[in-house]
ZALUM-80110 format. One record per residue (C-alpha): residue in one letter; x, y, z. Coordinates in Angstrom, 3 decimals, m for minus. Layout:
residu, c1, c2, c3
A, X, Y, Z
...
//
This chain:
residu, c1, c2, c3
M, m0.007, m0.613, 0.078
R, 0.700, 3.497, m0.693
S, 0.219, 6.272, 2.384
I, m1.940, 8.971, 0.884
W, m1.553, 12.004, 3.909
K, 1.047, 12.351, 6.737
G, 0.042, 13.775, 9.449
A, 0.052, 13.322, 13.370
I, m2.068, 12.052, 16.006
S, m2.617, 15.038, 18.922
F, m3.691, 13.215, 22.100
G, m3.756, 16.230, 24.411
L, m0.014, 17.347, 24.813
V, 1.605, 13.653, 22.663
T, 1.764, 13.932, 19.408
I, 2.228, 10.670, 17.055
P, 3.356, 11.080, 13.728
V, 1.227, 8.944, 11.388
K, 1.085, 7.815, 8.176
L, m2.577, 7.173, 6.519
Y, m3.695, 4.225, 4.097
S, m7.064, 4.097, 2.387
A, m8.444, 0.511, 4.150
T, m10.931, m0.291, 1.271
E, m10.895, m0.665, m2.477
Q, m13.810, m1.169, m4.097
K, m13.690, m4.779, m6.777
D, m16.057, m3.535, m9.277
V, m15.304, m4.380, m13.084
T, m13.998, m0.795, m14.361
F, m14.650, m0.373, m18.191
H, m13.961, 3.104, m20.846
Q, m16.411, 4.155, m23.284
V, m15.741, 3.525, m26.307
H, m17.143, 3.919, m30.636
R, m18.843, 0.707, m30.527
E, m17.898, 0.532, m34.602
D, m13.336, 0.563, m33.716
A, m13.524, 0.988, m30.162
G, m12.220, 4.256, m30.533
R, m11.967, 5.841, m26.690
I, m14.412, 8.725, m26.461
K, m13.307, 11.995, m25.343
Y, m14.720, 15.413, m23.804
K, m13.941, 18.385, m23.835
R, m14.766, 21.514, m21.787
V, m17.140, 24.026, m23.725
C, m18.738, 27.112, m22.606
S, m22.340, 26.816, m22.409
I, m22.773, 30.351, m23.474
D, m19.889, 30.976, m26.421
G, m18.996, 27.549, m27.153
E, m15.534, 27.472, m27.412
E, m13.342, 24.748, m25.562
V, m11.823, 26.352, m21.711
P, m8.365, 25.902, m21.131
Y, m8.293, 24.073, m17.429
S, m6.856, 26.957, m15.916
D, m9.840, 29.099, m16.801
I, m12.290, 27.023, m15.147
A, m13.185, 28.331, m11.606
K, m16.492, 26.814, m9.389
G, m19.492, 28.854, m9.512
Y, m22.542, 28.519, m6.814
E, m26.027, 28.317, m8.019
L, m28.544, 30.242, m6.643
P, m32.813, 29.098, m6.751
G, m32.869, 32.385, m9.325
G, m30.568, 30.666, m11.981
E, m27.878, 33.991, m10.971
V, m24.549, 32.169, m10.652
V, m21.700, 33.042, m7.703
V, m18.057, 32.648, m8.980
L, m15.456, 31.738, m6.103
T, m11.864, 31.540, m7.250
D, m8.976, 29.666, m5.574
E, m8.268, 33.399, m3.674
D, m11.721, 33.415, m1.728
F, m11.330, 29.114, m0.817
A, m7.757, 30.504, 0.442
D, m9.154, 32.501, 3.283
L, m11.514, 29.566, 4.510
P, m10.680, 28.184, 7.925
L, m9.906, 25.107, 6.904
S, m6.545, 23.554, 8.738
T, m3.415, 22.725, 7.428
S, m1.135, 21.578, 10.292
R, m2.388, 17.948, 9.356
R, m3.055, 16.646, 13.245
I, m5.748, 14.310, 13.907
D, m7.269, 16.115, 16.802
V, m8.707, 13.677, 19.746
L, m11.786, 15.656, 21.306
Q, m13.191, 13.038, 23.013
F, m13.668, 9.485, 24.552
T, m17.308, 7.081, 24.084
P, m18.634, 4.140, 23.806
A, m18.130, 2.272, 20.020
D, m21.702, 1.384, 20.737
R, m22.679, 5.037, 20.939
I, m22.357, 5.927, 17.537
D, m24.934, 5.456, 14.927
P, m23.372, 3.382, 11.913
I, m25.297, 5.230, 9.708
L, m22.704, 8.492, 9.775
F, m19.452, 6.354, 8.437
N, m18.915, 6.997, 5.655
K, m14.771, 6.023, 4.408
S, m12.108, 4.255, 6.375
Y, m8.352, 4.454, 6.660
Y, m5.039, 3.135, 7.866
L, m2.730, 5.162, 10.345
E, 0.836, 3.427, 10.017
P, 2.933, 5.370, 12.898
E, 6.224, 6.896, 11.610
N, 9.377, 5.221, 13.841
T, 9.531, 8.150, 16.147
G, 6.269, 7.745, 16.747
V, 5.700, 3.882, 17.411
K, 5.102, 3.652, 21.276
P, 2.998, 6.792, 21.815
Y, 1.148, 4.843, 19.254
I, 0.721, 1.410, 20.950
L, 0.554, 3.512, 24.401
L, m3.104, 4.608, 22.828
R, m3.974, 1.839, 21.347
E, m3.053, m0.545, 24.635
A, m5.273, 2.299, 26.417
L, m8.536, 2.361, 24.372
E, m8.414, m1.323, 24.090
R, m8.504, m1.732, 28.167
T, m10.843, 1.037, 28.547
G, m13.269, m0.307, 25.306
Q, m13.379, 3.644, 24.085
V, m13.049, 5.130, 20.551
A, m11.614, 8.636, 20.543
I, m14.047, 11.081, 18.762
V, m11.595, 13.207, 16.423
K, m11.563, 16.037, 14.171
V, m9.164, 15.990, 10.929
A, m9.250, 17.818, 7.349
L, m8.642, 15.204, 4.476
R, m9.255, 15.923, 0.778
Q, m10.244, 19.957, 1.127
R, m12.961, 18.494, 3.351
E, m12.719, 19.269, 7.410
S, m14.906, 15.692, 9.094
L, m15.676, 14.292, 12.481
A, m13.692, 10.692, 12.750
T, m13.390, 8.173, 15.289
L, m10.347, 6.115, 16.179
R, m10.244, 2.241, 16.745
I, m8.631, m0.833, 16.528
R, m8.192, m3.754, 14.239
D, m6.070, m6.093, 14.306
G, m3.870, m3.693, 16.225
V, m4.008, m1.219, 14.262
F, m5.860, 2.291, 14.264
V, m8.472, 2.730, 12.003
L, m9.631, 6.324, 11.025
E, m13.394, 5.807, 10.216
T, m14.308, 9.794, 8.510
M, m17.826, 10.683, 9.666
L, m20.942, 12.430, 8.348
W, m22.378, 15.524, 9.722
P, m25.347, 15.152, 11.923
D, m27.493, 17.154, 8.879
E, m26.021, 15.083, 6.181
V, m28.329, 12.606, 7.120
R, m31.538, 12.093, 5.876
E, m34.479, 12.020, 8.182
P, m37.246, 8.678, 7.059
G, m40.122, 10.534, 6.593
F, m42.054, 8.061, 5.392
Q, m46.323, 8.071, 5.516
F, m46.126, 4.102, 6.277
K, m44.690, 4.528, 10.174
D, m47.666, 7.181, 10.571
E, m50.312, 4.159, 9.841
D, m51.681, 1.651, 12.548
I, m51.190, m1.410, 11.347
E, m52.193, m4.553, 13.484
V, m49.200, m7.513, 13.462
R, m50.753, m11.200, 15.111
P, m48.929, m12.486, 18.188
Q, m49.034, m15.532, 15.826
E, m47.351, m13.664, 13.175
L, m44.831, m12.183, 15.192
R, m43.418, m16.008, 16.905
M, m43.638, m17.155, 13.657
A, m41.313, m14.261, 12.480
E, m38.905, m15.032, 15.734
S, m38.927, m18.479, 14.868
L, m37.554, m17.333, 11.291
I, m35.085, m15.426, 13.076
E, m33.984, m18.554, 15.315
T, m33.283, m20.927, 12.741
M, m31.878, m18.067, 10.403
A, m29.162, m17.208, 13.023
G, m25.529, m17.300, 12.894
E, m22.355, m16.035, 13.437
F, m21.490, m13.795, 10.053
D, m18.393, m14.882, 8.561
P, m17.817, m12.400, 5.349
S, m15.537, m14.983, 3.834
E, m18.674, m16.897, 2.919
Y, m20.519, m14.378, 0.886
R, m19.441, m13.715, m3.327
D, m20.766, m10.923, m5.876
S, m21.949, m13.029, m7.853
Y, m22.289, m10.240, m10.552
R, m18.965, m9.647, m10.561
E, m18.059, m12.934, m11.213
A, m20.354, m13.901, m13.927
L, m19.229, m9.992, m15.724
Q, m15.486, m11.193, m15.512
E, m16.677, m14.737, m17.428
V, m17.953, m12.853, m19.813
I, m15.246, m10.475, m20.595
E, m12.975, m14.008, m20.334
A, m14.584, m15.172, m23.008
K, m14.911, m12.408, m24.630
I, m11.232, m12.701, m24.576
Q, m11.227, m16.021, m25.952
G, m13.703, m15.664, m29.101
K, m16.172, m18.097, m26.709
E, m20.065, m18.160, m26.719
L, m20.750, m17.734, m22.737
A, m23.832, m19.905, m21.897
R, m26.906, m17.534, m20.728
P, m27.643, m18.556, m16.728
E, m30.854, m19.356, m16.411
V, m32.777, m16.450, m13.971
P, m34.542, m18.407, m11.554
E, m37.977, m17.359, m10.522
Q, m38.893, m14.640, m8.066
A, m41.398, m15.249, m5.649
G, m44.262, m12.443, m5.760
P, m45.922, m10.799, m2.932
A, m46.935, m12.596, 0.054
V, m50.802, m12.828, m0.228
D, m50.620, m14.783, 3.303
L, m47.964, m13.885, 5.534
M, m48.325, m17.175, 7.764
A, m48.215, m19.540, 5.343
A, m44.995, m17.182, 3.633
L, m43.265, m17.195, 7.427
R, m44.004, m20.544, 7.764
A, m42.814, m21.524, 4.312
S, m39.783, m19.652, 4.762
V, m38.961, m21.539, 8.306
D, m39.180, m24.622, 6.241
A, m36.628, m23.433, 3.869
A, m34.409, m21.908, 6.355
K, m33.993, m25.405, 8.320
R, m33.492, m27.113, 4.558
E, m30.877, m25.269, 3.923
R, m29.522, m25.684, 7.985
E, m29.396, m29.102, 7.225
G, m27.780, m29.320, 3.685
G, m24.732, m26.820, 4.934
R, m25.022, m29.772, 7.930
E, m24.078, m32.162, 5.330
K, m21.140, m30.860, 4.235
A, m19.480, m30.234, 7.312
P, m16.395, m32.066, 8.567
A, m17.185, m34.740, 10.656
P, m15.609, m34.430, 13.886
R, m17.813, m31.417, 13.995
R, m20.934, m33.007, 12.854
K, m22.532, m34.182, 15.717
A, m22.233, m30.867, 17.685
A, m23.574, m29.003, 14.975
A, m26.763, m31.580, 14.334
K, m27.591, m31.216, 17.962
G, m27.326, m27.437, 17.825
A, m29.902, m27.301, 14.952
G, m31.669, m30.078, 16.124
G, m32.880, m27.727, 19.094
E, m33.301, m24.269, 16.875
E, m35.622, m26.828, 14.912
A, m37.601, m27.943, 17.796
R, m37.902, m24.398, 18.849
A, m39.207, m23.415, 15.676
E, m41.586, m26.299, 14.973
E, m43.427, m25.880, 18.736
A, m43.707, m21.984, 17.367
G, m44.908, m22.973, 14.527
E, m47.743, m25.252, 16.109
K, m49.084, m22.510, 18.399
A, m49.222, m20.328, 16.314
E, m51.480, m22.252, 14.633
K, m53.323, m23.167, 17.325
G, m53.646, m19.389, 18.539
E, m51.639, m19.523, 21.707
K, m50.865, m16.456, 23.668
K, m48.154, m17.064, 25.034
P, m45.171, m15.889, 23.765
A, m42.317, m17.669, 22.284
K, m39.133, m17.994, 24.627
R, m36.504, m15.818, 23.284
R, m32.693, m16.299, 23.658
P, m31.236, m13.667, 25.972
R, m29.611, m10.749, 24.508
K, m26.022, m10.205, 23.960
T, m24.637, m7.114, 25.277
A, m21.696, m4.703, 24.184
//
């Protein structure tokens, strides 16, 4: 990886020089726009909409359009007077538990590597955060934009996660929130049964980007001059007419899928897996029977884990 920024974590009177790296990357297949006939690259020119002349980059400024259509032109000198920090500091503002931060605020993640002179204070702050279970709330200026961010630990390395400002999060003002919708107890119990049947430890490596893989196969086939067989598209189920019937069918499908995964488990763990799944199946079936009888006694829930 190549660092994209150098600065320092400012923690009280302690300064920790660090390098910043992008922690994530998109794996999308990228394309160029080309001429269909000869594959020539499509180029664009910067043309003024008033006089139709091509404009060199040195003559281009930023314009802010007013509601009435008028445009306010801002020059480099206007931006130079703004109070954007150029000190390249990550200023620690406060510390707070990680679960107090709404994930919708998170924007982009970066790794922080200490410079040689900052290794000891870096490790000191890392150990202190791990022992207290806190994350640091910081302010940083990156790419001509000031952001709030958090500092947390991942695999022994600081992760800087920039955040949106509160006024950048839209309010979900949807009409259905004000509607009085009745959910029957048996429907709720069946939904809880489905959740219990599908519950498990999250392992992101178990999932794949099927679209990207299929697109890569199309590209490889084009390179080799082969025709690629078009895969059959599975039929999509329509909207559920009977909610209870749909929930019951979903529980049955989830149990069959879990049984299929258990058959592929290694032999030493198969017995334990079967025992755990069997208990969940029994609870799911019991919940289904109670739902059909319309019993009012709620299904037993698992104790909720706290952070």
